VEXBA-633017 format. One record per residue (C-alpha): residue number from 1; residue in three letters; x, y, z. Coordinates in nm, 2 decimals. Example, Ala and Ser with C-alpha at 12.3 -4.5 7.8 and 13.67 -1.06 7.14 Angstrom:
% VEXBA-633017
SITE    i   aa      c1      c2      c3
SITE    1  ALA    1.23   -0.45    0.78
SITE    2  SER    1.37   -0.11    0.71
This chain:
% VEXBA-633017
SITE    i   aa      c1      c2      c3
SITE    1  MET   15.07   11.73  -10.90
SITE    2  GLU   14.81   11.62  -10.68
SITE    3  LEU   14.84   11.58  -10.32
SITE    4  PRO   14.66   11.30  -10.13
SITE    5  PRO   14.37   11.41   -9.92
SITE    6  ARG   14.30   11.50   -9.60
SITE    7  ASP   14.15   11.32   -9.28
SITE    8  ARG   13.94   11.55   -9.05
SITE    9  GLN   14.23   11.66   -8.86
SITE   10  GLY   14.41   11.85   -9.17
SITE   11  ARG   14.68   11.59   -9.19
SITE   12  GLN   14.75   11.44   -9.52
SITE   13  ARG   14.60   11.06   -9.49
SITE   14  LEU   14.86   10.83   -9.53
SITE   15  LEU   14.81   10.52   -9.78
SITE   16  PRO   14.93   10.18   -9.63
SITE   17  GLY   15.28   10.14   -9.60
SITE   18  THR   15.32   10.50   -9.65
SITE   19  PRO   15.59   10.59   -9.38
SITE   20  SER   15.46   10.86   -9.12
SITE   21  ALA   15.54   11.19   -9.07
SITE   22  GLY   15.94   11.24   -8.95
SITE   23  ALA   16.03   10.94   -9.09
SITE   24  ARG   16.28   10.94   -9.38
SITE   25  ALA   16.11   10.78   -9.67
SITE   26  PRO   16.38   10.47   -9.82
SITE   27  PRO   16.52   10.50  -10.17
SITE   28  PRO   16.22   10.40  -10.40
SITE   29  SER   16.30   10.11  -10.65
SITE   30  PRO   16.25   10.22  -11.05
SITE   31  ALA   15.93   10.19  -11.17
SITE   32  CYS   16.03   10.01  -11.49
SITE   33  GLU   16.35    9.78  -11.51
SITE   34  ASN   16.35    9.80  -11.91
SITE   35  GLY   16.41   10.13  -12.09
SITE   36  PRO   16.47   10.51  -11.91
SITE   37  LYS   16.47   10.40  -11.53
SITE   38  LEU   16.14   10.58  -11.37
SITE   39  TYR   16.12   10.65  -11.00
SITE   40  GLU   15.78   10.68  -10.84
SITE   41  CYS   15.71   10.87  -10.52
SITE   42  PRO   15.62   10.62  -10.25
SITE   43  MET   15.41   10.90  -10.08
SITE   44  CYS   15.19   11.03  -10.36
SITE   45  ARG   15.26   10.76  -10.64
SITE   46  LEU   15.43   11.07  -10.87
SITE   47  VAL   15.65   10.90  -11.17
SITE   48  CYS   15.97   11.10  -11.28
SITE   49  ASP   16.32   10.95  -11.46
SITE   50  ASN   16.54   11.15  -11.19
SITE   51  TYR   16.64   11.04  -10.87
SITE   52  PRO   16.77   11.32  -10.69
SITE   53  VAL   16.45   11.54  -10.83
SITE   54  LEU   16.24   11.27  -10.69
SITE   55  GLN   16.42   11.25  -10.38
SITE   56  GLU   16.36   11.65  -10.35
SITE   57  HIS   16.02   11.59  -10.39
SITE   58  VAL   15.96   11.31  -10.10
SITE   59  GLU   16.16   11.59   -9.88
SITE   60  LEU   15.91   11.84   -9.90
SITE   61  HIS   15.63   11.57   -9.82
SITE   62  LEU   15.82   11.46   -9.50
SITE   63  GLU   15.87   11.85   -9.45
SITE   64  GLU   15.45   11.89   -9.49
SITE   65  CYS   15.41   11.62   -9.29
SITE   66  ASN   15.62   11.79   -8.99
SITE   67  PHE   15.46   12.12   -9.02
SITE   68  LEU   15.12   11.99   -9.00
SITE   69  GLU   15.16   11.72   -8.69
SITE   70  GLY   15.35   11.99   -8.53
SITE   71  ARG   15.06   12.26   -8.64
SITE   72  HIS   14.84   12.02   -8.52
SITE   73  LEU   14.97   11.98   -8.16
SITE   74  SER   15.02   12.38   -8.12
SITE   75  ASP   14.62   12.38   -8.16
SITE   76  LEU   14.55   12.18   -7.91
SITE   77  GLU   14.78   12.33   -7.69
SITE   78  LEU   14.64   12.70   -7.79
SITE   79  ALA   14.27   12.59   -7.75
SITE   80  GLN   14.38   12.47   -7.41
SITE   81  HIS   14.53   12.78   -7.36
SITE   82  LEU   14.22   12.98   -7.47
SITE   83  GLN   14.01   12.78   -7.28
SITE   84  ASP   14.22   12.81   -6.90
SITE   85  GLU   14.23   13.20   -7.01
SITE   86  GLU   13.86   13.24   -7.02
SITE   87  ASP   13.83   13.02   -6.72
SITE   88  ARG   14.02   13.24   -6.53
SITE   89  GLN   13.89   13.56   -6.68
SITE   90  ARG   13.54   13.43   -6.59
SITE   91  ARG   13.64   13.34   -6.22
SITE   92  GLU   13.80   13.68   -6.18
SITE   93  GLU   13.46   13.83   -6.32
SITE   94  ALA   13.29   13.61   -6.04
SITE   95  ALA   13.47   13.74   -5.78
SITE   96  ARG   13.47   14.12   -5.86
SITE   97  GLN   13.08   14.12   -5.95
SITE   98  GLU   13.10   13.96   -5.58
SITE   99  ARG   13.28   14.19   -5.45
SITE  100  GLU   13.07   14.46   -5.63
SITE  101  ASP   12.75   14.31   -5.52
SITE  102  PHE   12.85   14.28   -5.15
SITE  103  GLN   12.98   14.66   -5.17
SITE  104  LYS   12.65   14.74   -5.26
SITE  105  LEU   12.45   14.57   -5.00
SITE  106  GLN   12.68   14.71   -4.76
SITE  107  ARG   12.61   15.08   -4.84
SITE  108  GLN   12.23   14.98   -4.92
SITE  109  TYR   12.22   14.84   -4.55
SITE  110  GLY   12.45   15.11   -4.42
SITE  111  LEU   12.75   14.90   -4.35
SITE  112  ASP   13.00   15.06   -4.54
SITE  113  GLY   13.14   15.27   -4.27
SITE  114  SER   13.02   15.62   -4.40
SITE  115  GLY   12.89   15.69   -4.11
SITE  116  GLY   12.54   15.74   -3.94
SITE  117  TYR   12.31   16.00   -3.83
SITE  118  LYS   12.52   16.25   -3.72
SITE  119  GLN   12.75   16.26   -4.03
SITE  120  GLN   12.44   16.24   -4.27
SITE  121  SER   12.32   16.53   -4.11
SITE  122  LEU   12.64   16.75   -4.11
SITE  123  LYS   12.71   16.60   -4.48
SITE  124  TYR   12.35   16.79   -4.58
SITE  125  MET   12.39   17.06   -4.37
SITE  126  GLU   12.69   17.11   -4.54
SITE  127  LYS   12.59   17.13   -4.88
SITE  128  GLU   12.27   17.32   -4.78
SITE  129  VAL   12.50   17.59   -4.69
SITE  130  ALA   12.73   17.51   -5.00
SITE  131  PHE   12.44   17.51   -5.24
SITE  132  GLY   12.33   17.86   -5.04
SITE  133  LYS   12.03   17.73   -4.92
SITE  134  MET   12.10   17.75   -4.58
SITE  135  GLN   12.31   18.06   -4.42
SITE  136  PRO   12.63   17.99   -4.23
SITE  137  PHE   12.47   18.14   -3.86
SITE  138  GLU   12.13   17.91   -3.93
SITE  139  TYR   12.43   17.57   -3.99
SITE  140  HIS   12.61   17.64   -3.69
SITE  141  ARG   12.23   17.70   -3.47
SITE  142  ARG   12.10   17.38   -3.59
SITE  143  LYS   12.45   17.17   -3.53
SITE  144  ALA   12.46   17.31   -3.22
SITE  145  ASP   12.07   17.19   -3.13
SITE  146  MET   12.20   16.86   -3.31
SITE  147  MET   12.46   16.80   -3.11
SITE  148  GLU   12.27   16.87   -2.76
SITE  149  SER   11.98   16.63   -2.89
SITE  150  LEU   12.24   16.32   -2.94
SITE  151  ALA   12.44   16.39   -2.61
SITE  152  PHE   12.08   16.38   -2.44
SITE  153  GLY   11.98   16.10   -2.67
SITE  154  ILE   11.68   16.25   -2.68
SITE  155  ASP   11.48   16.31   -3.03
SITE  156  ASP   11.47   16.66   -3.15
SITE  157  GLY   11.09   16.65   -3.25
SITE  158  LYS   11.14   16.81   -3.54
SITE  159  THR   10.97   16.51   -3.72
SITE  160  ARG   10.70   16.46   -3.50
SITE  161  THR   10.33   16.54   -3.54
SITE  162  SER   10.10   16.45   -3.25
SITE  163  GLY    9.72   16.46   -3.23
SITE  164  ILE    9.67   16.27   -3.56
SITE  165  THR    9.47   15.95   -3.42
SITE  166  GLU    9.30   16.19   -3.14
SITE  167  ALA    9.14   16.35   -3.49
SITE  168  LEU    9.07   16.06   -3.66
SITE  169  CYS    8.86   15.96   -3.35
SITE  170  HIS    8.64   16.30   -3.38
SITE  171  TYR    8.60   16.23   -3.74
SITE  172  TYR    8.47   15.88   -3.73
SITE  173  GLN    8.25   15.98   -3.42
SITE  174  HIS    8.08   16.25   -3.67
SITE  175  GLU    8.17   16.09   -4.04
SITE  176  CYS    8.07   15.72   -4.06
SITE  177  LYS    7.85   15.71   -4.43
SITE  178  ASP    8.05   15.41   -4.53
SITE  179  ILE    8.18   15.26   -4.21
SITE  180  LYS    8.05   14.96   -4.00
SITE  181  ARG    8.30   15.04   -3.75
SITE  182  VAL    8.65   15.16   -3.66
SITE  183  TRP    8.95   15.06   -3.42
SITE  184  LEU    9.20   15.30   -3.35
SITE  185  SER    9.53   15.28   -3.11
SITE  186  THR    9.53   15.55   -2.88
SITE  187  GLY    9.78   15.88   -2.86
SITE  188  VAL   10.02   15.70   -3.15
SITE  189  ASP   10.27   16.07   -3.30
SITE  190  HIS   10.35   16.02   -3.62
SITE  191  PHE   10.77   16.05   -3.72
SITE  192  HIS   10.89   16.11   -4.03
SITE  193  CYS   11.26   16.00   -4.16
SITE  194  SER   11.45   16.31   -4.14
SITE  195  SER   11.77   16.49   -4.38
SITE  196  GLY   12.00   16.27   -4.11
SITE  197  ASP   11.83   15.92   -4.21
SITE  198  LYS   11.65   15.94   -4.54
SITE  199  GLY   11.67   15.62   -4.71
SITE  200  TRP   11.77   15.41   -4.40
SITE  201  GLY   11.57   15.52   -4.11
SITE  202  CYS   11.21   15.36   -4.09
SITE  203  GLY   11.29   15.13   -3.85
SITE  204  TYR   11.39   15.36   -3.60
SITE  205  ARG   11.09   15.63   -3.71
SITE  206  ASN   10.82   15.33   -3.62
SITE  207  PHE   11.01   15.23   -3.28
SITE  208  GLN   10.93   15.60   -3.19
SITE  209  MET   10.58   15.59   -3.32
SITE  210  LEU   10.53   15.28   -3.13
SITE  211  LEU   10.69   15.41   -2.78
SITE  212  SER   10.47   15.73   -2.82
SITE  213  SER   10.17   15.52   -2.77
SITE  214  LEU   10.32   15.31   -2.47
SITE  215  LEU   10.37   15.62   -2.29
SITE  216  ARG   10.07   15.71   -2.28
SITE  217  ASN    9.91   15.38   -2.26
SITE  218  SER    9.86   15.28   -1.87
SITE  219  LEU    9.94   14.90   -1.96
SITE  220  TYR   10.27   14.96   -2.04
SITE  221  LYS   10.40   15.30   -1.95
SITE  222  ASP   10.61   15.16   -1.66
SITE  223  HIS   10.79   14.91   -1.84
SITE  224  VAL   10.92   15.20   -2.06
SITE  225  LYS   10.97   15.52   -1.79
SITE  226  GLU   11.32   15.49   -1.86
SITE  227  ASN   11.22   15.66   -2.22
SITE  228  THR   10.99   15.89   -2.05
SITE  229  SER   11.09   16.16   -2.40
SITE  230  ILE   11.12   15.96   -2.74
SITE  231  PRO   11.47   15.89   -2.77
SITE  232  CYS   11.67   15.99   -3.09
SITE  233  ILE   11.81   15.74   -3.34
SITE  234  PRO   12.17   15.67   -3.22
SITE  235  LYS   11.97   15.58   -2.85
SITE  236  ILE   11.76   15.35   -2.98
SITE  237  GLN   12.10   15.18   -3.19
SITE  238  LEU   12.25   15.20   -2.85
SITE  239  SER   11.94   15.02   -2.69
SITE  240  ILE   11.94   14.75   -2.92
SITE  241  GLU   12.32   14.69   -2.88
SITE  242  ASP   12.25   14.64   -2.55
SITE  243  ALA   11.96   14.41   -2.62
SITE  244  TRP   12.21   14.20   -2.83
SITE  245  LYS   12.49   14.23   -2.50
SITE  246  GLU   12.19   14.08   -2.30
SITE  247  GLY   12.19   13.78   -2.50
SITE  248  PHE   11.91   13.87   -2.78
SITE  249  ASP   11.86   13.72   -3.11
SITE  250  PRO   12.27   13.63   -3.13
SITE  251  GLN   12.27   13.54   -3.47
SITE  252  GLY   12.13   13.92   -3.58
SITE  253  ALA   12.40   14.05   -3.37
SITE  254  SER   12.66   13.87   -3.57
SITE  255  HIS   12.51   13.99   -3.87
SITE  256  PHE   12.58   14.37   -3.74
SITE  257  ASN   12.94   14.29   -3.59
SITE  258  GLY   12.70   14.42   -3.29
SITE  259  ARG   12.75   14.73   -3.36
SITE  260  LEU   12.47   15.02   -3.49
SITE  261  GLN   12.62   15.31   -3.36
SITE  262  GLY   12.76   15.54   -3.63
SITE  263  THR   12.61   15.35   -3.94
SITE  264  LYS   12.32   15.38   -4.16
SITE  265  ALA   12.24   15.02   -4.10
SITE  266  TRP   11.87   14.89   -4.15
SITE  267  ILE   11.67   14.74   -3.90
SITE  268  GLY   11.36   14.50   -3.92
SITE  269  ALA   11.13   14.30   -3.71
SITE  270  CYS   11.37   14.10   -3.55
SITE  271  GLU   11.57   14.39   -3.41
SITE  272  ILE   11.23   14.57   -3.30
SITE  273  TYR   11.16   14.26   -3.16
SITE  274  SER   11.45   14.19   -2.92
SITE  275  LEU   11.43   14.59   -2.80
SITE  276  LEU   11.08   14.53   -2.69
SITE  277  THR   11.13   14.18   -2.51
SITE  278  SER   11.45   14.39   -2.35
SITE  279  LEU   11.20   14.61   -2.17
SITE  280  ARG   10.99   14.32   -2.05
SITE  281  LEU   10.71   14.42   -2.31
SITE  282  LYS   10.50   14.07   -2.46
SITE  283  CYS   10.52   14.08   -2.85
SITE  284  GLN   10.54   13.85   -3.15
SITE  285  ILE   10.63   13.83   -3.50
SITE  286  ILE   10.40   13.72   -3.76
SITE  287  ASP   10.51   13.58   -4.06
SITE  288  PHE   10.28   13.62   -4.34
SITE  289  HIS   10.52   13.44   -4.59
SITE  290  GLN   10.34   13.46   -4.89
SITE  291  PRO    9.99   13.59   -5.04
SITE  292  THR    9.69   13.47   -4.95
SITE  293  GLY    9.42   13.61   -5.18
SITE  294  PRO    9.43   13.64   -5.57
SITE  295  ALA    9.61   13.90   -5.73
SITE  296  GLY    9.90   13.90   -5.48
SITE  297  THR    9.71   14.00   -5.20
SITE  298  HIS    9.71   13.92   -4.80
SITE  299  PRO    9.38   13.87   -4.63
SITE  300  HIS    9.48   13.67   -4.40
SITE  301  LEU    9.69   13.98   -4.28
SITE  302  PHE    9.43   14.19   -4.26
SITE  303  GLU    9.17   13.95   -4.08
SITE  304  TRP    9.48   13.90   -3.84
SITE  305  VAL    9.51   14.27   -3.75
SITE  306  LEU    9.11   14.28   -3.71
SITE  307  ASN    9.14   14.03   -3.40
SITE  308  TYR    9.42   14.18   -3.25
SITE  309  TYR    9.19   14.50   -3.28
SITE  310  SER    8.86   14.36   -3.22
SITE  311  PHE    8.94   14.19   -2.88
SITE  312  ASP    8.71   14.34   -2.73
SITE  313  LYS    8.36   14.15   -2.82
SITE  314  GLU    8.13   14.33   -2.58
SITE  315  SER    8.17   14.69   -2.73
SITE  316  ASN    7.89   14.82   -2.97
SITE  317  ALA    8.05   15.19   -3.02
SITE  318  ASN    8.08   15.25   -3.39
SITE  319  VAL    8.45   15.37   -3.30
SITE  320  VAL    8.65   15.21   -3.04
SITE  321  CYS    8.96   15.39   -2.94
SITE  322  THR    9.13   15.06   -2.80
SITE  323  SER    9.43   15.00   -2.55
SITE  324  ARG    9.62   14.80   -2.85
SITE  325  PRO    9.95   14.94   -2.91
SITE  326  PRO   10.01   15.05   -3.27
SITE  327  ILE   10.15   14.74   -3.47
SITE  328  TYR   10.49   14.72   -3.67
SITE  329  LEU   10.44   14.65   -4.03
SITE  330  GLN   10.77   14.54   -4.27
SITE  331  HIS   10.80   14.45   -4.58
SITE  332  GLN   11.12   14.44   -4.82
SITE  333  GLY   11.30   14.77   -4.81
SITE  334  HIS   11.03   14.95   -4.62
SITE  335  SER   10.86   14.94   -4.27
SITE  336  ARG   10.54   15.11   -4.14
SITE  337  THR   10.27   15.11   -3.81
SITE  338  ILE    9.94   15.01   -3.82
SITE  339  VAL    9.75   15.24   -3.60
SITE  340  GLY    9.39   15.10   -3.68
SITE  341  ILE    9.17   14.95   -3.88
SITE  342  GLU    8.84   15.03   -4.06
SITE  343  GLU    8.52   14.73   -4.12
SITE  344  ARG    8.33   14.87   -4.42
SITE  345  LYS    7.98   14.83   -4.45
SITE  346  ASN    8.03   14.64   -4.79
SITE  347  LYS    8.26   14.42   -4.55
SITE  348  SER    8.57   14.49   -4.66
SITE  349  LEU    8.87   14.58   -4.47
SITE  350  CYS    9.08   14.85   -4.46
SITE  351  LEU    9.43   14.95   -4.26
SITE  352  LEU    9.50   15.31   -4.09
SITE  353  VAL    9.87   15.33   -4.16
SITE  354  PHE   10.16   15.58   -4.06
SITE  355  ASP   10.42   15.60   -4.32
SITE  356  PRO   10.74   15.75   -4.22
SITE  357  GLY   10.81   15.85   -4.55
SITE  358  CYS   10.53   16.09   -4.53
SITE  359  SER   10.64   16.44   -4.40
SITE  360  SER   10.52   16.65   -4.16
SITE  361  GLN   10.36   16.87   -4.40
SITE  362  GLU   10.19   16.58   -4.56
SITE  363  MET   10.06   16.51   -4.22
SITE  364  GLN    9.92   16.81   -4.10
SITE  365  LYS    9.67   16.84   -4.38
SITE  366  ILE    9.45   16.67   -4.18
SITE  367  PHE    9.40   16.88   -3.92
SITE  368  LYS    9.28   17.12   -4.18
SITE  369  GLY    8.97   16.91   -4.24
SITE  370  ILE    8.95   16.51   -4.27
SITE  371  ASP    8.82   16.38   -4.58
SITE  372  GLY    8.87   16.09   -4.86
SITE  373  ASN    9.17   16.28   -5.02
SITE  374  SER    9.29   16.34   -4.69
SITE  375  LEU    9.28   15.99   -4.57
SITE  376  ARG    9.44   15.86   -4.86
SITE  377  LEU    9.75   15.95   -4.64
SITE  378  LEU    9.64   15.69   -4.40
SITE  379  ARG    9.42   15.41   -4.56
SITE  380  ARG    9.54   15.06   -4.75
SITE  381  PHE    9.32   14.83   -4.88
SITE  382  LEU    9.36   14.48   -4.97
SITE  383  GLY    9.50   14.61   -5.34
SITE  384  ASN    9.77   14.85   -5.19
SITE  385  LEU    9.94   14.53   -5.00
SITE  386  LYS   10.09   14.30   -5.29
SITE  387  HIS   10.46   14.27   -5.14
SITE  388  LYS   10.54   13.93   -5.14
SITE  389  GLN   10.62   13.89   -4.79
SITE  390  TYR   10.52   14.08   -4.47
SITE  391  GLN   10.61   14.07   -4.12
SITE  392  ILE   10.41   14.25   -3.80
SITE  393  VAL   10.56   14.25   -3.43
SITE  394  ALA   10.23   14.31   -3.21
SITE  395  ILE   10.26   14.38   -2.82
SITE  396  ASP   10.01   14.19   -2.60
SITE  397  GLY   10.11   14.25   -2.23
SITE  398  VAL   10.38   14.26   -2.03
SITE  399  LEU   10.66   13.98   -1.93
SITE  400  SER   10.79   13.87   -1.56
SITE  401  GLU   11.13   13.83   -1.58
SITE  402  ASP   11.14   13.45   -1.60
SITE  403  GLU   10.92   13.48   -1.90
SITE  404  LYS   11.19   13.72   -2.03
SITE  405  VAL   11.46   13.48   -1.99
SITE  406  ALA   11.28   13.22   -2.14
SITE  407  ARG   11.19   13.46   -2.48
SITE  408  ARG   11.58   13.58   -2.47
SITE  409  HIS   11.67   13.22   -2.48
SITE  410  ALA   11.47   13.14   -2.74
SITE  411  SER   11.57   13.43   -2.99
SITE  412  GLN   11.92   13.20   -2.99
SITE  413  LEU   11.72   13.05   -3.31
SITE  414  PHE   11.50   13.31   -3.42
SITE  415  THR   11.13   13.19   -3.54
SITE  416  ALA   10.83   13.38   -3.62
SITE  417  GLN   10.46   13.24   -3.64
SITE  418  ARG   10.41   13.16   -4.01
SITE  419  ILE   10.08   13.25   -4.18
SITE  420  PRO    9.93   13.03   -4.36
């Protein structure tokens, strides 16, 4: 028996005059009035000579139509249910990913509540004892030294290397084969990250480098006289919090919930600016927000640094130990300190940089003899700086009390000078 054709939705397509699914067909009329009575199915035109058989046949048609109609409705409901479930899972996955990303950022920027310098130092030393790399008596001695340093707020000096800029000045006065002129900041000590701040302490170490030079500079030492010794990282964190309490950079303070102590929070140019300005030091943030040279380089940055150091146009010396403080240099994920610049005979420029990621052992190799290999620790040519964006904080004088108040007010909406 051949069934009628189906429409695109899977239901049987009813012919004109055919009763719709769910309705009972009226008793069919005999197909022929003469001879044996024949009965024609109103749905598929099947002819049979037994009415009860035909009635059962029609009932089967109606049951099939009801089943197919019901199945179609269920398919729609099922499709909607599946779509709703997919949407729900997508929302849950997006929320989960957002939580994970946020937690990752908290860990990355030291805001996950896992402790700060003290906790990280102790954890590192405990691991050293557990692995047999440190004796228990050494652990207790170093812990006592650290607690004393933190109590007085003074850096323990274990990551400090002094005398590098003085050694560079002596070297350039006698060895300048490829150098036309060189400018240096005077008396900058190098500080590197220790076990207590590894992975997050570069900004604080660069501030220590800046401060080491300011304390030797007659133009600025009176404004940092409270820091006659280099402060430890928790003390620097407290000083930044105090600057926030004064009213500097409220947006930045809000970002850190007003708290740095006891965290591994990364700091950047804005925090360095706020701290220096709170000390009445005149400084500015310069934002080199995009490359200005071929292959993603930043020649404008190099030119700005050259102009900063070569302000004394009357000096004809090949080596100039200036009164200019070093420059804080920030890019995504790391910061360093510019301590000078070379102007080479081929007219190219080369920055001289202290990197807190470089250990004291590496930096002290300079004292064994300065040459091209040892200077690679410090030299940064144009092709070495290819991050998309750089920011610098440069100090250029001191502020009166009124000027400090004005800059504090201006920091309510932080802006930087953008080049270009």
